[in-house]
C-alpha positions as CSV (number, residue, x, y, z in Angstrom):
1,X,0.0,0.1,-0.1
2,X,1.6,3.4,-1.0
3,X,2.1,6.2,1.5
4,X,0.3,9.6,2.0
5,X,1.2,12.0,-0.3
6,X,4.2,12.2,-2.9
7,X,6.6,13.3,0.0
8,X,10.3,12.4,-0.2
9,X,11.7,10.1,2.1
10,X,13.1,12.3,5.0
11,X,8.9,13.4,5.3
12,X,7.4,10.5,5.7
13,X,9.3,9.3,7.7
14,X,7.7,7.4,10.6
15,X,10.7,8.6,13.7
16,X,10.7,11.8,12.6
17,X,7.1,12.1,11.5
18,X,4.4,14.3,13.3
19,X,1.2,12.5,11.9
20,X,1.3,8.4,11.3
21,X,-1.8,7.2,9.1
22,X,-3.2,4.1,9.8
23,X,-4.4,2.2,7.0
24,X,-7.0,-0.5,7.5
25,X,-9.0,-2.0,4.6
26,X,-12.0,-4.1,6.4
27,X,-15.3,-3.9,5.3
28,X,-16.6,-7.3,7.1
29,X,-20.0,-6.0,8.3
30,X,-21.0,-4.1,5.6
31,X,-24.9,-4.3,4.5
32,X,-24.7,-2.9,1.5
33,X,-22.3,-2.3,-1.2
34,X,-19.3,-3.6,-0.6
35,X,-15.6,-2.5,-1.2
36,X,-14.7,-0.1,1.4
37,X,-11.7,-2.1,1.8
38,X,-9.9,-0.5,-1.4
39,X,-11.6,2.6,0.0
40,X,-7.6,3.2,2.2
41,X,-5.7,2.9,-1.1
42,X,-7.7,4.8,-2.9
43,X,-7.6,7.9,-0.8
44,X,-4.3,7.0,-1.2
45,X,-3.8,6.7,-4.3
46,X,-5.9,10.5,-5.0
47,X,-3.3,12.0,-2.6
48,X,-0.4,12.3,-5.0
49,X,-2.5,14.8,-6.9
50,X,-3.2,17.3,-3.6
51,X,-1.2,20.7,-4.0
52,X,0.0,20.2,-0.5
53,X,0.5,24.5,-0.3
54,X,-3.6,24.9,2.1
55,X,-4.8,27.9,0.8
56,X,-7.2,29.0,3.9
57,X,-4.2,28.6,7.2
58,X,-1.0,29.5,4.4
59,X,0.8,26.6,5.5
60,X,2.4,23.0,4.0
61,X,1.7,20.7,7.3
62,X,3.3,17.7,5.1
63,X,6.6,19.1,6.6
64,X,6.2,18.2,9.9
65,X,6.2,14.6,8.6
66,X,3.3,12.2,7.4
67,X,4.4,8.8,8.1
68,X,2.0,6.0,6.8
69,X,2.4,2.6,8.1
70,X,1.2,-0.8,7.2
71,X,-1.9,-2.0,6.8
72,X,-3.7,-3.6,9.5
73,X,-4.9,-6.7,7.7
74,X,-6.1,-8.6,10.8
75,X,-10.3,-9.9,9.2
76,X,-10.8,-13.2,11.2
77,X,-13.5,-11.7,12.8
78,X,-14.9,-7.5,13.3
79,X,-14.0,-7.6,17.1
80,X,-10.8,-9.2,16.8
81,X,-9.8,-6.6,14.2
82,X,-11.2,-3.9,17.2
83,X,-8.2,-4.9,19.2
84,X,-6.1,-4.9,16.2
85,X,-7.1,-1.6,15.4
86,X,-6.7,-0.7,19.0
87,X,-2.9,-2.5,19.3
88,X,-1.6,-0.3,16.7
89,X,-3.6,3.1,17.7
90,X,-1.8,2.6,21.2
91,X,1.6,3.0,19.8
92,X,1.4,5.4,17.7
93,X,-0.6,7.4,20.4
94,X,3.0,6.3,23.2
95,X,5.1,7.5,20.1
96,X,4.2,10.6,20.1
97,X,2.4,10.9,16.2
98,X,-1.1,12.7,15.9
99,X,-3.0,9.9,14.6
100,X,-5.4,9.2,11.2
101,X,-7.0,6.4,10.8
102,X,-8.5,5.8,7.5
103,X,-11.4,2.9,6.5
104,X,-12.6,0.9,5.9
105,X,-16.1,0.6,7.1
106,X,-16.9,2.4,10.3
107,X,-16.5,-0.7,12.3
108,X,-12.7,-0.1,12.1
109,X,-13.1,3.2,14.3
110,X,-14.2,0.8,17.7
111,X,-10.1,0.2,18.2
112,X,-9.5,3.7,17.7
113,X,-11.9,4.8,20.1
114,X,-11.0,2.1,23.0
115,X,-7.2,3.3,22.5
116,X,-7.7,7.7,22.5
117,X,-10.2,6.9,25.9
118,X,-7.4,4.8,27.9
119,X,-5.1,7.9,26.9
120,X,-7.2,10.4,27.6
121,X,-10.3,10.1,30.5
122,X,-12.4,12.9,29.6
123,X,-12.4,12.5,25.8
124,X,-15.2,13.8,23.5
125,X,-15.7,11.9,20.7
126,X,-17.6,13.5,17.1
127,X,-19.2,11.8,15.1
128,X,-20.3,13.1,11.5
129,X,-22.5,10.9,9.3
130,X,-25.5,9.8,7.9
131,X,-26.7,6.7,10.1
132,X,-27.3,7.2,14.3
133,X,-24.9,3.4,14.4
134,X,-26.4,2.9,17.7
135,X,-27.3,-0.6,17.8
136,X,-26.5,-2.4,21.2
137,X,-25.7,-5.6,18.0
138,X,-26.3,-6.3,14.5
139,X,-26.0,-9.5,12.6
140,X,-24.4,-11.0,15.4
141,X,-22.2,-8.9,16.5
142,X,-21.8,-6.1,19.2
143,X,-18.6,-4.7,16.5
144,X,-21.0,-4.6,13.0
145,X,-20.5,-1.3,11.7
146,X,-24.1,-0.6,13.0
147,X,-22.9,-0.7,16.9
148,X,-20.0,1.7,16.3
149,X,-21.4,4.6,18.6
150,X,-22.8,2.4,20.7
151,X,-19.4,0.9,21.5
152,X,-18.0,4.8,22.2
153,X,-21.3,5.0,24.6
154,X,-19.1,2.7,26.5
155,X,-16.3,4.5,26.9
156,X,-17.6,7.8,27.4
157,X,-20.8,10.0,27.7
158,X,-19.3,12.8,25.8
159,X,-20.6,11.7,22.7
160,X,-21.9,14.3,19.5
161,X,-23.9,13.3,16.0
162,X,-23.7,15.4,13.6
163,X,-26.0,15.2,10.4
164,X,-27.4,11.5,10.8
165,X,-30.5,11.5,8.6
166,X,-31.2,7.1,9.3
167,X,-31.3,5.6,12.3
168,X,-33.5,2.6,13.2
169,X,-36.3,2.1,16.3
170,X,-33.9,-0.2,18.3
171,X,-31.5,2.4,18.4
172,X,-33.4,5.3,20.1
173,X,-33.0,4.1,23.7
174,X,-29.0,5.1,23.2
175,X,-29.6,8.1,21.4
176,X,-29.2,11.5,23.8
177,X,-31.6,13.5,21.8
178,X,-29.6,16.9,23.3
179,X,-26.6,15.2,21.9
180,X,-27.9,14.4,18.1
181,X,-27.4,17.1,15.1
182,X,-30.1,15.8,12.1
183,X,-29.2,17.2,9.2
184,X,-32.6,18.4,8.5
185,X,-32.6,20.4,11.8
186,X,-29.0,22.0,10.5
187,X,-30.5,23.6,7.7
188,X,-33.1,25.7,10.2
189,X,-30.5,26.4,12.6
190,X,-27.9,29.0,12.3
191,X,-26.4,28.4,15.4
192,X,-25.9,25.1,14.9
193,X,-21.6,25.0,14.7
194,X,-22.2,26.6,18.1
195,X,-24.2,24.3,20.1
196,X,-22.2,21.4,18.6
197,X,-18.8,22.8,19.8
198,X,-20.0,23.9,23.1
199,X,-21.2,20.6,23.9
200,X,-17.1,19.1,23.7
201,X,-14.4,18.8,26.3
202,X,-11.1,19.5,25.7
203,X,-10.1,16.6,24.3
204,X,-11.8,15.3,20.8
205,X,-11.6,12.6,18.6
206,X,-13.2,12.9,15.7
207,X,-15.2,10.0,13.6
208,X,-15.6,10.6,9.8
209,X,-18.0,8.7,8.2
210,X,-17.8,10.1,4.6
211,X,-21.7,9.5,3.5
212,X,-22.1,12.0,6.4
213,X,-22.0,14.0,2.7
214,X,-25.1,14.1,0.2
215,X,-24.8,11.8,-2.6
216,X,-24.4,14.7,-5.0
217,X,-21.0,15.5,-3.2
218,X,-19.9,12.2,-2.3
219,X,-21.6,9.1,-4.5
220,X,-18.6,6.8,-3.2
221,X,-19.8,5.0,-0.1
222,X,-21.7,2.2,0.9
223,X,-24.7,3.4,2.3
224,X,-25.1,7.3,0.6
225,X,-28.5,8.9,2.3
226,X,-29.8,11.7,0.6
227,X,-30.2,15.0,2.4
228,X,-26.4,15.0,3.2
229,X,-24.2,18.0,4.6
230,X,-22.2,19.6,1.3
231,X,-18.0,19.9,1.9
232,X,-18.6,23.8,3.6
233,X,-20.7,22.5,5.9
234,X,-18.1,19.6,7.4
235,X,-15.1,21.7,7.3
236,X,-16.4,25.0,8.6
237,X,-17.9,22.3,11.5
238,X,-14.5,20.9,12.1
239,X,-12.6,24.4,12.0
240,X,-14.1,25.7,14.7
241,X,-13.8,22.6,17.2
242,X,-10.4,22.6,15.9
243,X,-9.9,26.1,17.1
244,X,-11.8,25.4,20.4
245,X,-10.6,22.2,21.0
246,X,-8.0,20.5,21.5
247,X,-8.3,17.9,18.6
248,X,-6.6,14.5,19.5
249,X,-7.0,11.9,16.5
250,X,-9.3,11.4,13.0
251,X,-10.5,9.2,11.4
252,X,-12.8,9.4,7.4
253,X,-14.3,5.8,7.4
254,X,-16.4,4.0,4.5
255,X,-15.1,5.8,1.0
256,X,-16.2,2.7,-1.3
257,X,-14.1,3.8,-3.9
258,X,-15.8,3.4,-7.6
259,X,-12.9,2.8,-10.3
260,X,-14.5,5.2,-13.3
261,X,-15.2,8.1,-11.0
262,X,-12.2,9.2,-8.8
263,X,-14.3,13.0,-6.9
264,X,-15.2,11.3,-3.9
265,X,-11.3,9.2,-3.4
266,X,-10.2,12.9,-4.3
267,X,-12.6,14.8,-1.8
268,X,-11.4,12.1,0.7
269,X,-7.8,12.7,1.2
270,X,-8.8,16.9,0.4
271,X,-10.6,16.3,3.8
272,X,-7.9,14.4,5.7
273,X,-5.5,17.0,4.2
274,X,-7.2,19.8,5.5
275,X,-7.6,18.7,8.8
276,X,-4.1,18.3,9.3
277,X,-3.5,21.5,7.3
278,X,-5.8,23.1,10.6
279,X,-5.1,20.7,13.3
280,X,-1.1,22.2,13.2
281,X,-1.8,25.8,11.4
282,X,-3.8,25.7,15.1
283,X,-1.4,24.5,17.8
284,X,1.5,26.7,16.6
């Protein structure tokens, strides 16, 4: 698997890098369009075609060093995969790197949540997603992609969900109505970004399921839902969160690439790079 960005050997060297990208090409529990296991490679391939000067922060974050690690290949079960991700994420944290996990389906985030919650006891998790993902169990597994945020809830009560427009009745007992921002309500609330930020604690982990975007902007995902957010809305929120909190890690999941339409791959790569640009510009 290739590295993120067309950088020099020194700029992708793990020992000197401030940022570590962990690909997890796993698609073991998806229930409609298969192919999220190809998402990390497609995102990495698209990253070679970015311009690496970020206009909005006037920075080149790649000069901090962006190392791409070998992928997590455990696929015997979603539970085993989650433990493998957790172990790798713990090592990244211990090494003092800023972690970026790229999936793969959303179940890959469970291990990341565990590692981050152990490191940061007061962790807040900000979820951007079309789906609430709050089932206790689905298709015989508690680590299914439909259960991701129920597992997060076991680790922290500070969970804020944004962009949701699909949910099942059996999830409702796990959902806090004060901490969920449905897509339809966002459209009618000029202060929604402010209210999202107000709910978050000092340390924030951001998990982005790419189906938070309306399919008009990003069609290449396993479970596209109409009525989603656009790129400016997503970046506007995340820019605010980064500037008002300490973002300690990010994941971007559920890219299901279409080999004849690359725009979604590029959006995902651009999103990762812009978020890193914002995080490190703010830290300066």
